[in-house]
C-alpha positions as CSV (number, residue, x, y, z in Angstrom):
1,X,3.0,-15.1,41.2
2,X,2.7,-15.4,37.2
3,X,3.6,-12.5,35.1
4,X,2.0,-12.7,32.0
5,X,3.1,-10.6,28.8
6,X,0.9,-9.7,25.6
7,X,2.2,-7.7,23.1
8,X,1.0,-4.6,21.2
9,X,1.7,-4.5,17.6
10,X,2.6,-0.9,16.9
11,X,0.9,0.4,13.6
12,X,2.4,3.0,11.5
13,X,1.1,6.3,12.1
14,X,0.0,8.7,8.7
15,X,0.5,7.8,5.4
16,X,-1.5,7.5,2.2
17,X,-3.7,5.0,1.6
18,X,-4.9,3.6,-2.1
19,X,-7.0,6.0,-4.2
20,X,-10.5,4.6,-5.0
21,X,-11.2,5.5,-8.8
22,X,-14.4,5.5,-10.7
23,X,-16.2,5.8,-13.7
24,X,-15.3,9.0,-15.2
25,X,-12.6,9.8,-12.8
26,X,-9.8,11.7,-15.2
27,X,-5.7,13.2,-14.9
28,X,-4.2,15.0,-17.3
29,X,-0.3,15.6,-17.9
30,X,2.0,17.1,-19.7
31,X,5.2,15.3,-20.4
32,X,7.6,18.1,-21.0
33,X,11.1,17.8,-21.7
34,X,10.5,14.3,-23.2
35,X,14.0,13.1,-24.6
36,X,15.1,9.6,-25.6
37,X,18.6,8.6,-26.8
38,X,19.1,5.1,-28.0
39,X,21.7,3.2,-30.7
40,X,19.0,3.9,-33.5
41,X,18.3,7.4,-33.2
42,X,17.2,10.0,-30.6
43,X,13.9,11.8,-29.6
44,X,13.8,15.2,-28.3
45,X,10.2,17.0,-28.0
46,X,7.5,17.0,-25.7
47,X,4.1,15.3,-25.1
48,X,0.7,17.2,-24.0
49,X,-2.9,17.0,-23.4
50,X,-1.5,13.3,-21.8
51,X,-5.1,12.3,-20.7
52,X,-5.6,8.9,-18.6
53,X,-9.3,8.8,-18.1
54,X,-11.1,5.3,-16.3
55,X,-13.7,3.9,-18.2
56,X,-14.5,0.8,-16.1
57,X,-14.4,-2.4,-14.6
58,X,-12.7,-5.8,-16.2
59,X,-12.0,-8.7,-14.3
60,X,-10.6,-7.2,-11.2
61,X,-9.2,-4.3,-12.9
62,X,-9.9,-0.8,-13.8
63,X,-9.5,-0.3,-17.8
64,X,-8.1,3.2,-18.5
65,X,-7.7,5.2,-21.5
66,X,-5.2,6.7,-22.9
67,X,-5.1,10.0,-25.1
68,X,-2.2,12.8,-26.2
69,X,-0.3,14.8,-28.5
70,X,3.2,13.8,-29.2
71,X,5.1,16.7,-31.3
72,X,9.5,16.9,-31.5
73,X,12.5,17.0,-33.4
74,X,13.6,12.9,-34.5
75,X,17.3,11.9,-35.9
76,X,17.5,8.3,-37.6
77,X,19.8,6.9,-39.4
78,X,21.4,10.1,-39.9
79,X,17.9,12.0,-41.1
80,X,16.6,14.8,-39.2
81,X,13.3,15.1,-39.3
82,X,9.7,16.8,-37.4
83,X,7.4,14.8,-35.7
84,X,3.6,15.5,-35.1
85,X,1.0,12.0,-33.8
86,X,-1.1,11.6,-32.4
87,X,-0.8,8.8,-29.1
88,X,-4.4,6.4,-28.3
89,X,-3.9,3.0,-25.7
90,X,-5.3,1.0,-23.1
91,X,-4.4,0.5,-19.7
92,X,-5.2,-2.4,-17.1
93,X,-4.1,-1.6,-13.1
94,X,-5.3,-4.0,-10.4
95,X,-8.1,-2.0,-8.2
96,X,-7.1,-3.5,-5.3
97,X,-3.5,-2.1,-5.9
98,X,-3.2,-0.4,-8.9
99,X,-0.4,-2.6,-9.8
100,X,-0.2,-2.5,-13.4
101,X,-0.7,-5.2,-15.7
102,X,-1.0,-4.5,-19.3
103,X,0.0,-1.0,-21.1
104,X,-0.7,-0.9,-24.9
105,X,-0.2,2.5,-26.5
106,X,-0.2,3.8,-30.3
107,X,0.8,6.4,-31.9
108,X,0.3,7.5,-35.8
109,X,1.7,10.8,-37.6
110,X,4.1,12.7,-39.7
111,X,7.9,13.1,-39.5
112,X,8.5,16.2,-42.0
113,X,11.8,15.3,-43.4
114,X,13.3,18.4,-45.5
115,X,9.6,19.4,-47.4
116,X,8.3,15.3,-46.9
117,X,5.9,14.0,-44.9
118,X,6.7,10.5,-43.9
119,X,3.9,8.9,-41.9
120,X,4.4,6.9,-39.1
121,X,2.6,3.9,-37.3
122,X,4.0,2.8,-32.9
123,X,2.7,-0.1,-31.7
124,X,3.9,-1.0,-28.1
125,X,2.7,-3.3,-25.5
126,X,3.7,-3.9,-22.1
127,X,2.7,-6.9,-19.8
128,X,4.3,-7.3,-16.2
129,X,4.5,-10.8,-14.6
130,X,3.5,-10.3,-11.8
131,X,1.8,-7.1,-12.0
132,X,4.0,-3.8,-11.9
133,X,3.3,-2.6,-8.1
134,X,4.8,1.0,-7.9
135,X,3.0,1.8,-4.8
136,X,2.9,-0.1,-1.8
137,X,-0.6,0.9,-0.2
138,X,-0.1,2.5,2.7
139,X,2.6,4.6,1.5
140,X,4.8,6.1,4.4
141,X,8.1,8.2,4.8
142,X,10.8,6.5,5.3
143,X,9.1,2.7,4.6
144,X,10.9,0.4,1.3
145,X,9.8,-2.5,-0.5
146,X,10.7,-4.6,-3.4
147,X,9.4,-5.3,-6.3
148,X,10.3,-8.3,-8.8
149,X,8.9,-9.2,-12.6
150,X,9.2,-10.0,-15.5
151,X,8.3,-6.7,-17.8
152,X,7.9,-7.9,-21.7
153,X,7.8,-5.6,-24.8
154,X,6.4,-5.9,-28.0
155,X,5.7,-2.9,-30.5
156,X,7.1,-2.2,-33.7
157,X,8.2,1.7,-35.2
158,X,7.1,1.7,-38.8
159,X,7.9,4.9,-41.5
160,X,6.4,4.0,-44.3
161,X,8.6,2.9,-46.7
162,X,11.2,4.1,-45.1
163,X,12.0,2.3,-41.9
164,X,10.7,-0.7,-39.7
165,X,12.2,-1.0,-36.5
166,X,11.1,-4.4,-33.3
167,X,10.7,-3.0,-30.6
168,X,10.6,-6.5,-28.9
169,X,12.0,-7.4,-25.7
170,X,12.1,-9.1,-22.1
171,X,13.2,-7.5,-18.7
172,X,13.7,-8.8,-14.7
173,X,13.1,-6.3,-13.0
174,X,14.3,-5.9,-9.4
175,X,13.8,-2.8,-7.7
176,X,14.4,-1.3,-4.3
177,X,11.3,1.5,-4.1
178,X,11.9,4.0,-1.1
179,X,9.4,6.5,0.3
180,X,11.8,9.5,0.7
181,X,9.2,11.8,2.9
182,X,5.8,13.7,3.1
183,X,6.5,16.9,0.3
184,X,4.3,19.6,-1.0
185,X,4.7,20.2,-4.7
186,X,3.2,22.3,-6.8
187,X,2.3,21.6,-10.7
188,X,-0.2,22.9,-13.2
189,X,-3.1,21.7,-11.4
190,X,-2.0,23.0,-8.0
191,X,-0.4,22.7,-4.9
192,X,-0.4,19.0,-3.1
193,X,0.3,17.6,0.0
194,X,2.5,14.1,-1.9
195,X,4.4,10.9,-1.1
196,X,8.2,11.1,-2.6
197,X,9.0,7.7,-3.9
198,X,12.5,6.8,-5.7
199,X,14.6,3.8,-7.0
200,X,17.6,4.8,-8.7
201,X,17.3,8.0,-10.3
202,X,13.6,7.8,-10.8
203,X,11.3,10.4,-9.0
204,X,7.0,10.1,-8.4
205,X,5.0,12.0,-6.1
206,X,2.1,10.5,-5.2
207,X,-1.1,12.7,-3.5
208,X,-4.2,11.3,-2.0
209,X,-5.6,14.4,-2.8
210,X,-5.0,13.5,-6.7
211,X,-5.4,9.9,-6.4
212,X,-3.1,9.9,-8.4
213,X,0.7,10.4,-9.1
214,X,1.4,14.2,-9.6
215,X,4.6,14.5,-10.8
216,X,6.7,11.7,-12.0
217,X,11.0,12.7,-12.8
218,X,13.0,10.6,-14.7
219,X,17.0,10.5,-15.5
220,X,18.3,7.4,-16.6
221,X,21.3,6.2,-18.1
222,X,22.5,2.5,-18.8
223,X,24.9,1.2,-21.6
224,X,24.1,3.1,-24.7
225,X,20.7,4.4,-23.8
226,X,18.8,7.0,-22.4
227,X,16.0,8.6,-21.4
228,X,14.8,11.4,-19.6
229,X,11.5,13.4,-18.9
230,X,9.6,15.2,-16.1
231,X,5.5,14.3,-16.4
232,X,3.6,17.7,-14.4
233,X,-0.1,17.4,-13.8
234,X,-2.4,20.0,-15.5
235,X,-5.8,19.3,-14.3
236,X,-8.0,16.1,-12.9
237,X,-11.6,15.3,-12.1
238,X,-13.2,12.7,-9.8
239,X,-16.2,11.8,-10.7
240,X,-19.8,10.3,-8.2
241,X,-20.7,7.5,-7.4
242,X,-24.3,7.0,-7.8
243,X,-24.7,5.8,-3.4
244,X,-21.4,7.4,-1.7
245,X,-19.9,4.3,1.0
246,X,-17.5,4.7,3.8
247,X,-15.1,2.3,4.8
248,X,-12.9,2.0,8.0
249,X,-11.0,-1.5,8.9
250,X,-10.3,-2.0,12.5
251,X,-7.7,-2.5,12.6
252,X,-6.2,-1.7,9.7
253,X,-2.6,-3.4,10.3
254,X,-2.7,-6.3,13.3
255,X,-1.6,-9.8,13.0
256,X,-2.3,-12.7,11.3
257,X,-5.8,-14.2,12.4
258,X,-6.3,-11.4,15.4
259,X,-10.0,-9.8,14.4
260,X,-10.6,-7.3,12.2
261,X,-13.8,-5.3,11.9
262,X,-14.4,-3.1,8.0
263,X,-17.6,-1.1,8.9
264,X,-19.3,1.8,7.1
265,X,-22.2,3.7,5.6
266,X,-23.8,4.1,2.3
267,X,-25.9,6.9,1.7
268,X,-27.5,7.7,-1.9
269,X,-25.0,10.4,-3.0
270,X,-27.3,12.9,-4.8
271,X,-29.9,13.1,-1.4
272,X,-27.7,11.6,1.2
273,X,-30.9,9.9,2.3
274,X,-29.4,6.9,4.0
275,X,-29.1,3.3,1.6
276,X,-31.5,1.6,3.7
277,X,-31.0,-3.1,3.6
278,X,-28.5,-2.7,1.0
279,X,-26.3,-5.7,-0.4
280,X,-22.9,-5.4,1.1
281,X,-20.2,-7.6,-0.3
282,X,-16.3,-7.1,1.2
283,X,-13.8,-8.3,-0.8
284,X,-10.4,-9.1,-0.3
285,X,-9.6,-10.0,-4.0
286,X,-5.8,-11.3,-3.8
287,X,-7.4,-13.9,-1.2
288,X,-10.3,-14.5,-3.4
289,X,-12.6,-13.8,0.5
290,X,-15.5,-12.0,0.7
291,X,-18.2,-11.7,3.9
292,X,-21.9,-10.3,2.9
293,X,-24.0,-8.7,5.1
294,X,-26.7,-6.0,4.3
295,X,-27.3,-2.1,6.0
296,X,-29.5,-1.4,8.6
297,X,-32.0,1.8,8.7
298,X,-28.9,4.3,9.2
299,X,-27.1,2.7,6.2
300,X,-24.4,0.9,8.3
301,X,-22.7,-2.4,7.8
302,X,-20.4,-3.9,9.9
303,X,-18.4,-7.5,8.9
304,X,-15.7,-8.9,10.9
305,X,-13.5,-11.7,9.8
306,X,-9.9,-12.7,10.8
307,X,-7.4,-11.4,9.3
308,X,-5.5,-13.4,6.5
309,X,-2.2,-13.6,6.0
310,X,-1.7,-11.8,3.3
311,X,0.9,-11.7,0.5
312,X,2.2,-9.6,-2.2
313,X,4.6,-8.4,-4.0
314,X,6.3,-5.9,-2.1
315,X,7.6,-7.4,0.6
316,X,8.6,-4.3,2.8
317,X,10.2,-4.8,6.4
318,X,8.2,-7.0,8.8
319,X,5.0,-7.1,6.2
320,X,3.9,-10.4,4.9
321,X,2.0,-8.4,2.8
322,X,-0.6,-5.7,2.0
323,X,-4.1,-6.1,-0.2
324,X,-6.6,-3.9,-1.0
325,X,-10.0,-4.8,0.9
326,X,-13.5,-3.5,-1.2
327,X,-16.4,-3.0,-0.2
328,X,-19.5,-2.7,-1.9
329,X,-22.9,-1.7,-2.1
330,X,-26.0,-2.1,-4.3
331,X,-29.3,-1.3,-3.7
332,X,-32.0,-0.7,-6.7
333,X,-29.4,-0.6,-9.7
334,X,-27.0,1.9,-8.0
335,X,-24.3,0.6,-6.3
336,X,-20.8,2.1,-5.2
337,X,-17.6,1.4,-3.1
338,X,-14.2,2.2,-1.3
339,X,-10.9,0.4,-1.0
340,X,-8.6,0.5,1.6
341,X,-5.3,-1.1,2.2
342,X,-5.2,-4.4,5.2
343,X,-1.5,-4.9,6.7
344,X,-1.0,-8.2,8.1
345,X,2.3,-7.9,9.7
346,X,5.0,-10.7,11.2
347,X,4.5,-10.7,15.1
348,X,6.9,-12.9,17.2
349,X,5.7,-13.8,21.5
350,X,7.3,-11.7,23.6
351,X,10.0,-12.8,25.6
352,X,9.6,-15.1,28.7
353,X,9.7,-12.2,31.7
354,X,12.8,-12.2,33.6
355,X,11.8,-11.8,37.7
356,X,13.7,-10.2,39.9
357,X,13.2,-8.9,43.9
358,X,13.3,-10.1,47.5
359,X,12.7,-14.8,48.1
360,X,11.7,-14.1,51.8
361,X,10.0,-10.7,53.1
362,X,7.0,-10.3,55.7
363,X,3.7,-10.3,55.5
364,X,1.7,-7.3,55.0
365,X,4.5,-5.4,53.8
366,X,4.7,-4.2,50.1
367,X,7.9,-5.5,47.8
368,X,8.7,-4.4,44.9
369,X,9.5,-6.6,42.2
370,X,11.0,-6.2,38.6
371,X,10.5,-8.1,35.3
372,X,12.9,-7.8,31.7
373,X,11.1,-9.1,28.5
374,X,12.1,-8.7,24.8
375,X,10.3,-8.5,21.6
376,X,11.7,-9.8,18.2
377,X,10.1,-6.7,16.4
378,X,11.0,-4.1,19.3
379,X,7.0,-3.7,20.2
380,X,6.1,-2.6,23.4
381,X,3.5,-5.2,24.9
382,X,1.5,-5.2,28.7
383,X,1.9,-7.2,31.8
384,X,0.0,-9.4,33.7
385,X,1.6,-10.8,37.4
386,X,-1.0,-13.3,39.3
387,X,0.7,-13.3,42.4
388,X,-0.3,-16.8,43.3
389,X,-2.9,-16.0,46.4
390,X,-5.6,-14.8,44.4
391,X,-5.2,-11.7,43.7
392,X,-4.1,-10.6,40.3
393,X,-2.8,-7.0,38.5
394,X,-4.9,-7.2,35.3
395,X,-3.4,-6.0,32.5
396,X,-1.0,-3.2,32.8
397,X,2.0,-1.3,30.8
398,X,2.9,-0.2,28.1
399,X,6.1,-1.6,29.1
400,X,9.5,-1.4,26.4
401,X,11.0,-4.5,25.1
402,X,14.8,-4.7,27.4
403,X,13.9,-1.6,30.0
404,X,13.2,-3.3,33.5
405,X,9.9,-2.2,35.1
406,X,8.1,-2.1,38.5
407,X,5.5,-3.8,40.3
408,X,4.3,-3.5,43.9
409,X,2.6,-6.2,45.5
410,X,1.9,-7.4,49.4
411,X,1.0,-10.2,51.4
412,X,-1.8,-10.6,53.8
413,X,-0.5,-13.9,55.0
414,X,2.5,-15.7,55.8
415,X,3.5,-18.9,53.8
416,X,5.0,-20.3,50.6
417,X,4.5,-18.8,47.6
418,X,5.2,-20.7,43.9
419,X,6.3,-17.7,41.8
420,X,7.1,-18.1,38.2
421,X,6.6,-16.7,34.8
422,X,5.0,-17.3,30.9
423,X,4.1,-16.0,28.1
424,X,1.2,-15.3,25.8
425,X,0.8,-13.3,22.8
426,X,-2.8,-12.4,21.3
427,X,-3.9,-16.0,19.1
428,X,-0.1,-17.5,20.6
429,X,-0.5,-20.6,23.0
430,X,3.3,-21.2,23.7
431,X,4.1,-21.3,27.2
432,X,7.2,-21.8,29.4
433,X,7.5,-21.0,32.8
434,X,10.1,-21.4,35.5
435,X,9.4,-21.6,39.4
436,X,11.1,-21.3,42.5
437,X,10.0,-20.9,46.1
438,X,8.8,-18.1,48.2
439,X,8.9,-18.1,52.0
440,X,6.7,-14.9,53.5
441,X,7.2,-14.6,57.3
442,X,5.5,-12.7,59.8
């Protein structure tokens, strides 16, 4: 007989996938308290009405505008003043994974020292290379991932006629992120089921319902610098796209080379009518890959391709990487899109089965044979037995690596049969065989 083993990838259950943002989406936060102390002074205060609004897509990134109001007490060079000012800025975050590319912030207002208002300006630009991928979508409880990169800051803080401080600097970031648990969080915007993510003393709660962070807590001290802040979501609103596009990726966790099907439906958001003969483009931006198709009479679309190898900047366990897959439909000057994640994982073939059972026996009598096979990643597997008498077992299972499984077979005629074992998994062609002769008597 020739038992084969075929592995089955054990996909992660649950989790929260990447959100799809659209022009007009906005989130408003409060940062309270906000505390900073460093070599040149300290600030204690709050940021109110901190609004992030999606205004469009530039290249591969969402363009997000930032506004807010800052107030508090500044102690600088032995002088204490009351700060009142506004914040404006722009941030660019990749559509495929929300990685932060560049954020530019400006603040201007006054610092009231006794009765003298002193104008101030703050200009700050932050870049990450590679872009800072805070979340390794889809986010699952118990998962860990790494990110590394160079964080560069350029800027200037100026108090007119009194003080000027350069904010230029760079830092190599090497962090391990952990999704601790799925947790319910209450903030002024409501109650949300969130994934709680931590690195060091920083905690972040992400909600797929809100499509963004709903709460974050930072309490960091290092050298002579301390930062403490709590950010809470006050309100949010999501804009409707002209066309509503659904997207399903099957399987969403797979090995490179395996068949992946991306399918869904496009409808007119206002009427709900299907988009007929709409142009659909499915892209994996991180790899520069795309596939084109059209919707049918029911607005349905489907494309198939072999899963590419995806590498990203957040290694996590056996993943080779994950990336956003964008399905965009256009028709009559209207469009809509959806983003979901595709994960590729390392997957070794199951080991060659070790077979145990009687070497001799009688025809027309059932005998049991046990087999044991290992798998490097611990995946369960299917078994296929070719008994050498023109009969097979077909694919059966699932079986657990290292745990003996049993198959029973009856040889109907006497004779000598060649038995052995080989392995085969999906697109793998590697084979190994061990043989021995077994004689069956009447």
